C-alpha positions as a printed NumPy array, in Angstrom:
array([[  0.327,   0.238,   0.108],
       [  1.438,   3.421,  -1.292],
       [  2.05 ,   6.406,   1.944],
       [ -1.344,   8.18 ,  -0.772],
       [ -3.267,   5.053,   0.509],
       [ -2.372,   5.296,   4.645],
       [ -3.522,   8.712,   4.511],
       [ -6.482,   9.348,   6.71 ],
       [ -7.964,  11.935,   4.373],
       [ -7.328,   9.513,   1.443],
       [ -9.162,   6.602,   3.896],
       [-11.962,   8.145,   5.2  ],
       [-12.464,   9.538,   1.14 ],
       [-12.116,   5.781,   0.034],
       [-15.335,   4.226,   2.862],
       [-17.584,   7.684,   1.395],
       [-17.207,   6.636,  -2.231],
       [-17.313,   2.84 ,  -1.251],
       [-20.74 ,   3.73 ,   0.697],
       [-22.196,   5.262,  -1.624],
       [-21.694,   2.942,  -4.737],
       [-22.622,   0.095,  -1.968],
       [-26.342,   2.219,  -2.08 ],
       [-26.466,   2.822,  -5.664],
       [-27.454,   0.316,  -8.094],
       [-25.261,  -2.857,  -9.227],
       [-23.188,  -2.859, -11.761],
       [-23.078,  -6.248, -12.836],
       [-20.296,  -6.12 , -15.999],
       [-16.597,  -3.894, -15.859],
       [-14.552,  -3.848, -18.827],
       [-10.807,  -2.167, -18.509],
       [ -8.367,  -1.178, -20.584],
       [ -5.486,  -1.492, -18.428],
       [ -3.011,   1.287, -20.4  ],
       [  0.108,   2.674, -19.607],
       [  2.586,  -0.299, -17.9  ],
       [  5.658,   0.851, -20.36 ],
       [  4.542,   4.375, -20.095],
       [  4.573,   4.28 , -15.866],
       [  8.335,   2.187, -16.055],
       [ 10.006,   4.397, -18.165],
       [  8.553,   7.773, -15.77 ],
       [  9.246,   5.331, -12.636],
       [ 13.266,   4.676, -14.218],
       [ 12.135,   0.769, -14.266],
       [ 12.082,  -1.757, -17.016],
       [  9.11 ,  -2.084, -18.9  ],
       [  9.184,  -5.68 , -17.693],
       [  8.327,  -4.93 , -13.83 ],
       [  6.39 ,  -2.194, -15.746],
       [  4.109,  -5.204, -16.567],
       [  4.504,  -6.989, -13.396],
       [  3.457,  -3.805, -11.629],
       [  0.727,  -3.969, -13.848],
       [ -0.74 ,  -7.43 , -13.283],
       [ -0.479,  -6.948,  -9.472],
       [ -3.049,  -4.01 , -10.022],
       [ -5.189,  -6.628, -11.884],
       [ -5.42 ,  -8.438,  -9.022],
       [ -6.24 ,  -5.906,  -6.724],
       [ -8.832,  -4.773,  -8.714],
       [-10.35 ,  -8.343,  -8.905],
       [-10.699,  -8.414,  -4.919],
       [-12.266,  -4.767,  -5.569],
       [-15.05 ,  -6.754,  -7.581],
       [-15.628,  -9.478,  -5.172],
       [-15.375,  -6.663,  -2.469],
       [-18.321,  -4.676,  -4.359],
       [-20.285,  -7.5  ,  -5.692],
       [-19.483,  -6.93 ,  -9.449],
       [-20.27 , -10.224, -11.246],
       [-18.294, -10.196, -14.154],
       [-14.922,  -8.363, -15.025],
       [-12.817,  -8.147, -18.577],
       [ -9.478,  -7.21 , -18.779],
       [ -7.862,  -6.207, -21.94 ],
       [ -4.375,  -7.96 , -21.906],
       [ -2.69 ,  -8.233, -24.91 ],
       [ -4.505,  -7.331, -28.143],
       [ -3.844,  -8.991, -31.502],
       [ -1.86 ,  -5.804, -32.184],
       [  0.765,  -6.508, -29.485],
       [  2.062,  -8.874, -31.457],
       [  4.049,  -6.395, -33.309],
       [  6.034,  -5.749, -30.185],
       [ 10.103,  -7.265, -29.901],
       [ 10.315, -10.468, -29.038],
       [ 11.197, -10.226, -25.699],
       [  8.698,  -8.529, -24.968],
       [  6.327, -10.51 , -25.718],
       [  8.383, -13.73 , -24.599],
       [  8.338, -11.756, -20.781],
       [  4.237, -11.018, -21.182],
       [  3.253, -14.56 , -21.942],
       [  5.578, -15.605, -18.927],
       [  3.911, -13.263, -17.099],
       [  0.339, -14.667, -17.81 ],
       [  1.201, -18.22 , -17.758],
       [  2.634, -17.638, -14.151],
       [ -1.068, -15.346, -13.481],
       [ -3.305, -18.105, -14.994],
       [ -1.639, -20.804, -12.796],
       [ -1.463, -18.329,  -9.487],
       [ -5.494, -18.375,  -9.901],
       [ -6.   , -22.171, -10.453],
       [ -4.027, -22.689,  -6.978],
       [ -5.271, -19.889,  -5.628],
       [ -7.584, -20.155,  -2.644],
       [ -9.15 , -16.889,  -2.851],
       [-10.055, -18.537,  -6.463],
       [-11.812, -21.477,  -5.387],
       [-13.964, -20.276,  -2.044],
       [-15.284, -17.366,  -4.11 ],
       [-15.914, -19.573,  -7.087],
       [-14.233, -17.32 ,  -9.313],
       [-14.78 , -19.117, -13.126],
       [-11.928, -18.089, -15.271],
       [-11.68 , -17.657, -18.652],
       [ -9.986, -16.188, -21.632],
       [-11.408, -14.828, -24.242],
       [ -9.688, -13.716, -27.844],
       [ -7.749, -16.542, -31.102],
       [ -5.993, -18.151, -28.333],
       [ -3.983, -20.192, -31.259],
       [ -2.092, -17.91 , -31.908],
       [ -0.732, -18.072, -28.392],
       [  2.782, -20.593, -27.134],
       [  1.555, -23.694, -26.441],
       [  2.587, -23.687, -23.105],
       [  0.217, -20.839, -22.186],
       [ -2.32 , -22.043, -23.623],
       [ -1.978, -25.401, -22.277],
       [ -1.789, -23.101, -18.606],
       [ -5.135, -21.719, -19.357],
       [ -7.254, -24.391, -20.707],
       [ -6.064, -26.086, -16.811],
       [ -7.372, -22.939, -15.213],
       [-10.439, -23.035, -17.17 ],
       [-11.07 , -26.483, -16.454],
       [ -9.987, -26.057, -12.863],
       [-12.864, -23.105, -12.775],
       [-15.655, -24.657, -15.049],
       [-18.348, -25.214, -12.576],
       [-17.727, -21.731, -10.284],
       [-20.602, -18.891, -11.154],
       [-20.526, -16.489,  -8.585],
       [-18.195, -13.983, -10.511],
       [-16.539, -14.719, -14.178],
       [-12.563, -13.085, -14.462],
       [-12.45 , -12.972, -18.468],
       [ -9.315, -12.78 , -19.489],
       [ -8.587, -10.633, -23.237],
       [ -5.597, -12.407, -25.273],
       [ -4.551, -12.017, -28.487],
       [ -8.211, -10.285, -28.642],
       [ -9.864,  -8.141, -31.031],
       [-13.174,  -6.661, -31.263],
       [-13.552,  -7.149, -35.446],
       [-11.919, -10.367, -35.144],
       [-14.066, -11.948, -32.807],
       [-17.148,  -9.828, -35.277],
       [-15.447, -11.934, -38.408],
       [-15.293, -14.91 , -36.359],
       [-18.795, -15.129, -34.92 ],
       [-19.976, -14.449, -38.726],
       [-17.771, -16.85 , -39.872],
       [-19.361, -19.81 , -37.959],
       [-22.642, -18.375, -38.679],
       [-22.596, -19.118, -41.946],
       [-20.804, -22.25 , -41.51 ],
       [-23.812, -23.43 , -39.75 ],
       [-26.563, -21.811, -42.211],
       [-24.431, -23.612, -45.016],
       [-24.69 , -26.516, -43.093],
       [-28.686, -26.811, -42.866],
       [-28.123, -26.098, -38.769],
       [-29.366, -22.412, -38.894],
       [-31.29 , -20.443, -41.15 ],
       [-30.158, -17.214, -41.447],
       [-33.705, -15.636, -40.613],
       [-33.303, -17.103, -37.056],
       [-30.063, -14.848, -36.5  ],
       [-30.655, -12.512, -34.24 ],
       [-29.238, -10.62 , -31.395],
       [-29.161, -13.54 , -28.813],
       [-27.569, -16.392, -31.626],
       [-24.74 , -13.786, -31.886],
       [-23.83 , -13.885, -29.016],
       [-23.494, -16.992, -28.23 ],
       [-20.713, -17.117, -31.272],
       [-18.908, -14.604, -29.708],
       [-15.745, -15.44 , -27.614],
       [-15.627, -17.778, -25.88 ],
       [-17.902, -19.964, -26.994],
       [-18.66 , -22.453, -23.79 ],
       [-22.126, -21.467, -23.94 ],
       [-21.93 , -19.036, -21.376],
       [-21.284, -15.349, -23.685],
       [-19.718, -13.026, -22.49 ],
       [-22.82 , -10.39 , -21.442],
       [-23.371,  -6.376, -22.316],
       [-20.968,  -4.388, -20.688],
       [-22.135,  -1.671, -18.208],
       [-19.16 ,   0.37 , -17.614],
       [-16.128,   0.43 , -19.606],
       [-12.652,   2.24 , -18.218],
       [ -9.541,   3.216, -19.498],
       [ -6.268,   4.055, -17.575],
       [ -3.392,   6.298, -18.544],
       [ -5.522,   9.45 , -20.207],
       [ -6.006,   8.267, -23.663],
       [ -9.867,   8.508, -24.932],
       [-10.773,   5.485, -26.568],
       [-12.11 ,   2.514, -26.397],
       [ -9.073,   0.519, -28.907],
       [-11.446,  -2.606, -30.91 ],
       [-12.407,  -3.538, -27.115],
       [-15.924,  -5.552, -27.193],
       [-17.194,  -3.842, -30.002],
       [-20.454,  -6.045, -29.506],
       [-20.818,  -5.799, -25.798],
       [-20.386,  -2.647, -25.229],
       [-21.499,  -0.325, -28.167],
       [-25.416,  -0.702, -28.953],
       [-25.402,  -0.948, -25.205],
       [-26.026,   2.234, -22.358],
       [-22.545,   1.574, -21.287],
       [-20.816,   4.527, -19.528],
       [-17.233,   4.924, -20.054],
       [-14.254,   6.244, -17.722],
       [-11.176,   7.34 , -19.169],
       [ -8.388,   8.304, -15.958],
       [ -5.236,   9.795, -15.982],
       [ -2.947,   7.24 , -13.523],
       [ -1.005,   4.674, -15.558],
       [ -2.544,   0.638, -14.871],
       [  0.363,   0.588, -12.076],
       [ -0.84 ,   3.108, -10.251],
       [ -4.743,   3.578, -10.565],
       [ -6.334,   2.946,  -6.696],
       [ -9.049,   2.263,  -5.17 ],
       [-11.114,   5.34 ,  -5.153],
       [-10.296,   5.61 ,  -9.261],
       [-12.128,   2.188,  -9.232],
       [-15.093,   3.65 ,  -7.169],
       [-14.983,   7.034,  -8.702],
       [-15.798,   4.855, -12.65 ],
       [-18.335,   2.573, -10.791],
       [-20.066,   5.723,  -8.935],
       [-20.535,   7.376, -13.143],
       [-21.615,   4.065, -14.537],
       [-24.331,   4.255, -11.257],
       [-24.939,   7.749, -12.602],
       [-25.866,   7.145, -16.265],
       [-27.891,   4.394, -14.862],
       [-29.914,   7.046, -12.993],
       [-30.047,   9.082, -15.287],
       [-31.775,   6.801, -18.111]])
């Protein structure tokens, strides 16, 4: 915990925000673009690898906050299809870090005690085989849980997700298993990632850190066309605080109450 978050004024403000959020309407699905790991590291004179590790610690804290506040779905944008253009050493470090975190989730008492279902969404076939195996083991170990869903977007691109869904439905139409006139929003949702029988639901709130005001091809079907609140904030992902998260939730609640 930083000196800022130990400050009595900070703690008082955090408690006030939490009370407001708990008194408001539930926010079911939060999606986060975890931006700024590398910029944070550069600003602090750290290696970009350490920036990613510190960002992963923030992801763990946010998952805890979701459990605390009753958020049922958390989707984290961890690695996009565009990220494959990064240099090999950085990709290797990221893949090892993600593999370690999936392993931690599978072995964590917190995961099992809170019945958290962990899933990866994206073009997983693009990932290294050892990472895919770790994902498979973790998904299998948490398959029967449903108190909270932790969705990790890996090798993910929103437009590609829509193309893959369209191709899947087109094959079913060609095979005579689905009639074209029967395709509706519900059927399309079933063919989006992860196609395991429980689609990623509509997004209530999308958060982006590090001061950028765009959603970067993240969950276009689940967020667009829905009354989804967007919260853009300045902190880099490793320095994202609980009060930032609570403010974001409050923004979504305020938007819902005005509809």
